[in-house]
C-alpha positions in Angstrom: -32.1 -0.6 -34.1 -30.3 -2.1 -37.1 -30.1 -5.3 -39.1 -27.0 -7.4 -39.1 -25.9 -9.2 -42.3 -26.6 -12.5 -40.5 -30.3 -11.5 -40.3 -30.3 -10.5 -36.6 -31.9 -7.3 -35.3 -29.5 -5.4 -33.0 -30.7 -2.9 -30.5 -27.7 -0.7 -29.6 -29.5 0.7 -26.6 -30.4 -2.6 -25.0 -28.8 -3.0 -21.6 -27.2 0.4 -21.7 -28.9 1.3 -18.4 -26.8 -1.4 -16.7 -23.4 0.1 -17.7 -21.3 0.7 -20.8 -19.0 -2.3 -20.1 -20.6 -5.6 -20.1 -20.2 -8.8 -18.0 -17.2 -10.1 -20.0 -15.2 -7.0 -19.5 -16.2 -6.8 -15.8 -15.1 -10.5 -15.3 -11.8 -9.7 -17.1 -11.2 -6.7 -14.8 -11.7 -9.0 -11.8 -9.3 -11.6 -13.2 -6.6 -9.0 -13.6 -7.2 -7.7 -10.1 -6.7 -11.2 -8.7 -3.1 -11.0 -10.1 -2.5 -8.1 -7.7 -2.5 -5.4 -10.5 -3.4 -1.9 -9.3 -6.5 -0.2 -10.7 -4.1 2.2 -12.6 -2.2 -0.7 -14.1 -5.3 -2.4 -15.2 -6.6 0.7 -16.9 -3.3 1.3 -18.6 -3.0 -2.4 -19.7 -6.5 -2.3 -21.4 -5.8 1.0 -23.0 -2.4 0.0 -24.4 -3.2 -3.6 -25.3 -6.8 -3.6 -26.4 -7.4 0.2 -27.1 -10.2 0.0 -24.5 -10.4 3.3 -22.6 -11.6 2.7 -19.1 -10.5 4.9 -16.1 -8.9 3.6 -13.0 -12.0 4.9 -11.1 -14.3 2.8 -13.4 -12.1 -0.3 -12.7 -12.4 0.4 -9.0 -16.2 0.7 -9.2 -16.5 -2.6 -11.1 -14.4 -4.5 -8.6 -16.3 -3.0 -5.7 -19.6 -4.0 -7.4 -18.3 -7.6 -7.7 -17.1 -7.6 -4.1 -20.5 -6.6 -2.7 -22.2 -9.4 -4.6 -19.8 -12.0 -3.0 -20.8 -11.4 0.6 -23.2 -14.4 0.8 -20.6 -16.8 -0.7 -18.1 -15.5 1.8 -20.4 -16.5 4.7 -20.6 -20.0 3.2 -16.8 -20.1 3.2 -16.6 -19.0 6.8 -19.1 -21.7 7.8 -17.0 -24.3 6.0 -13.8 -23.3 7.8 -15.6 -23.4 11.2 -16.8 -26.9 10.4 -13.3 -28.2 9.5 -11.2 -30.5 11.7 -8.1 -28.4 11.2 -7.3 -24.8 10.2 -4.5 -22.2 10.1 -4.7 -18.6 11.2 -2.4 -15.6 10.9 -2.6 -11.8 10.4 -0.7 -9.0 8.7 -0.9 -5.2 8.9 -2.9 -3.0 6.5 -3.7 0.6 7.1 -7.2 2.0 6.5 -7.5 5.7 5.9 -4.2 6.4 7.6 -4.9 4.3 10.7 -3.3 1.0 11.6 -5.3 -2.2 11.0 -5.0 -5.9 10.4 -6.0 -8.4 7.8 -6.7 -11.8 9.4 -6.6 -15.1 7.5 -8.2 -18.4 8.4 -7.6 -21.2 6.0 -7.9 -24.9 5.4 -6.9 -27.2 2.6 -10.0 -26.1 0.6 -11.0 -22.6 1.9 -9.5 -19.2 2.5 -11.1 -16.4 4.5 -9.8 -12.8 4.9 -11.2 -10.4 7.4 -10.1 -6.8 8.0 -10.2 -5.3 11.5 -8.5 -2.4 13.2 -7.6 -4.7 16.1 -5.0 -7.4 16.5 -6.7 -8.7 19.6 -8.2 -12.1 20.5 -11.8 -10.9 20.0 -11.3 -10.8 16.2 -10.0 -14.4 16.2 -12.9 -15.5 18.4 -15.4 -13.8 16.0 -14.0 -15.5 12.9 -13.8 -18.9 14.6 -17.1 -18.6 16.4 -18.0 -22.3 16.1 -14.6 -23.9 15.3 -13.8 -27.0 17.3 -10.8 -28.4 15.3 -7.0 -28.0 15.8 -5.8 -24.5 15.0 -2.2 -24.0 13.8 -0.9 -20.5 14.7 2.3 -18.7 15.7 2.9 -18.0 19.3 1.1 -14.6 19.4 -0.9 -13.9 22.5 -4.2 -13.3 20.6 -4.4 -17.1 20.1 -3.8 -18.2 23.7 -7.6 -18.5 24.4 -7.8 -21.5 22.1 -6.7 -24.6 23.8 -6.6 -27.2 20.9 -3.7 -25.4 19.2 -0.6 -26.4 17.2 2.3 -24.0 17.3 4.3 -23.2 14.2 7.6 -25.1 13.9 8.9 -22.8 11.2 8.8 -19.9 13.7 10.5 -22.0 16.4 13.3 -23.1 14.1 13.9 -19.6 12.8 14.3 -18.3 16.3 16.5 -21.3 17.3 18.7 -20.5 14.3 19.1 -16.9 15.4 20.2 -17.9 18.8 22.6 -20.5 17.4 24.2 -17.7 15.3 24.6 -15.5 18.3 25.5 -18.1 20.9 27.8 -21.0 19.7 26.7 -23.2 22.6 23.2 -23.2 21.3 24.0 -24.7 17.9 23.7 -28.3 19.1 20.1 -27.6 20.4 19.2 -26.0 17.1 20.4 -29.1 15.3 18.5 -31.3 17.7 15.3 -29.2 17.1 15.7 -29.6 13.3 16.1 -33.4 13.7 13.1 -33.6 16.0 11.0 -31.7 13.6 12.0 -34.1 10.7 11.0 -37.0 12.9 7.7 -35.4 13.9 6.7 -35.0 10.3 7.5 -38.6 9.5 5.5 -39.8 12.6 2.6 -37.6 11.6 2.5 -38.9 8.1 2.6 -42.5 9.4 -0.1 -41.5 12.0 1.9 -43.4 14.6 0.6 -41.8 17.9 2.7 -44.3 19.9 5.8 -42.0 19.2 4.2 -39.0 20.8 5.6 -39.6 24.3 9.2 -40.2 23.2 9.1 -37.0 21.0 7.6 -35.1 24.0 10.4 -36.2 26.3 13.1 -35.3 23.7 11.6 -31.9 23.2 11.5 -31.2 27.0 15.1 -32.3 27.2 16.1 -29.7 24.6 14.3 -27.1 26.6 16.2 -28.1 29.7 19.5 -27.8 27.8 18.6 -24.3 26.8 17.9 -23.2 30.4 21.5 -22.7 31.7 22.7 -20.9 28.5 23.2 -17.1 28.9 20.8 -15.3 26.6 18.8 -18.4 25.6 16.2 -18.5 28.4 13.6 -17.3 26.0 13.9 -20.6 24.1 13.5 -22.5 27.3 10.3 -20.5 28.1 8.9 -21.2 24.6 9.3 -25.0 25.0 9.3 -25.9 28.7 5.9 -27.3 29.8 4.4 -26.5 26.4 5.5 -29.6 24.4 1.8 -30.5 23.8 1.4 -27.2 21.8 4.4 -28.1 19.6 3.4 -31.8 19.1 -0.4 -31.5 18.9 -0.3 -32.5 15.2 1.1 -36.0 16.1 -2.3 -36.8 17.7 -4.3 -34.9 15.1 -2.7 -35.7 11.6 -4.9 -33.2 9.8 -3.2 -30.3 11.7 -0.2 -28.8 10.0 3.0 -28.5 12.0 3.8 -25.1 10.5 1.6 -22.1 9.7 3.0 -21.8 6.2 -0.5 -22.2 4.7 -1.9 -19.0 6.3 1.4 -17.1 5.7 1.3 -18.0 2.0 -2.3 -16.8 1.7 -1.4 -13.5 3.3 1.3 -12.9 0.7 -1.5 -11.8 -1.6 -2.5 -9.1 0.9 1.1 -8.0 1.1 1.3 -7.7 -2.7 -1.9 -5.6 -2.8 -0.5 -3.5 0.1 2.7 -2.9 -1.8 0.7 -1.8 -4.8 -2.1 0.3 -3.2 -0.5 1.2 0.1 -3.7 1.0 2.1 -7.5 0.8 1.9 -9.5 4.0 2.2 -13.0 3.0 3.4 -15.6 0.3 3.6 -15.3 -0.4 -0.1 -11.7 -1.4 0.5 -12.8 -3.6 3.3 -15.3 -5.3 1.0 -12.5 -5.9 -1.5 -10.4 -7.7 1.2 -13.2 -9.5 3.0 -15.3 -10.6 0.0 -13.3 -10.4 -3.2 -10.0 -11.8 -1.9 -11.8 -14.5 0.2 -13.8 -15.8 -2.8 -11.2 -15.6 -5.5 -8.5 -17.1 -3.2 -10.9 -20.0 -2.3 -11.7 -20.6 -6.0 -8.0 -20.8 -6.8 -7.3 -23.2 -4.0 -10.2 -25.4 -5.2 -8.9 -25.3 -8.8 -12.0 -23.5 -10.2 -11.9 -21.2 -13.2 -11.7 -17.7 -11.6 -12.8 -15.9 -14.8 -15.9 -18.1 -15.1 -16.9 -17.6 -11.5 -16.4 -13.8 -11.8 -18.5 -13.9 -15.0 -21.4 -15.5 -13.2 -21.3 -12.6 -10.7 -20.9 -9.9 -13.3 -24.0 -11.3 -15.1 -26.1 -10.5 -12.0 -25.5 -6.7 -12.4 
């Protein structure tokens, strides 16, 4: 116990049982982690810039502690997504302890949820969207076939159509027609003019028919024929996005972390993906101050 020149009495041992580094440092560590810095990079940055010696293990433990505290907020985010009228969903690979796994993302305009699972099967999507009744925008992966009210991603369709156009010259005109149709669909969706749905549907089916006789292009016919409602669902439901870019953008953060850390090792790594990334990504989408939110959690320790 000593007396400061300002008159205050300072107890150097107060709060030492909690940890050596206080809430502000803990929140700062979390903020750096949201920028996809590795634990080693954060440790080195603090040592070289602020002369603060903290090991990469200590950084990892602090982030893990924050992630565990965020589990209840994650559940609120999951409920908000399930209550939404429209959402996007996608997944990307991430190994755990040397074994293959997947990080799933479900997102809306205001929320972002990550969930790790070893499976890429439909059961995971069903578990995440356990009470969702809105329009779901996805790619054409089979794990989403169970959900009927679905909007397929036009970005994927146009990329594939471009590849076929580059390989088969006779397919170029259909690629141009698809691009033009997508542009019209976006304008119709923005205008919320559902009267244009049937003409767009007929035009899309005609493009599919034109693909059918082309050698090597039957796969494009199969993607479109008798599935025009899946490609144009967003015309009738304006809140649904015609592409799955939202979920793909959110998953880039996982890809950056994967490039830095390679994989996750155990349940602590899962908690980082499920809780920490879910909450911090949602705060960023909502325009909240990530450091202040992390500080509120670090003060609970």
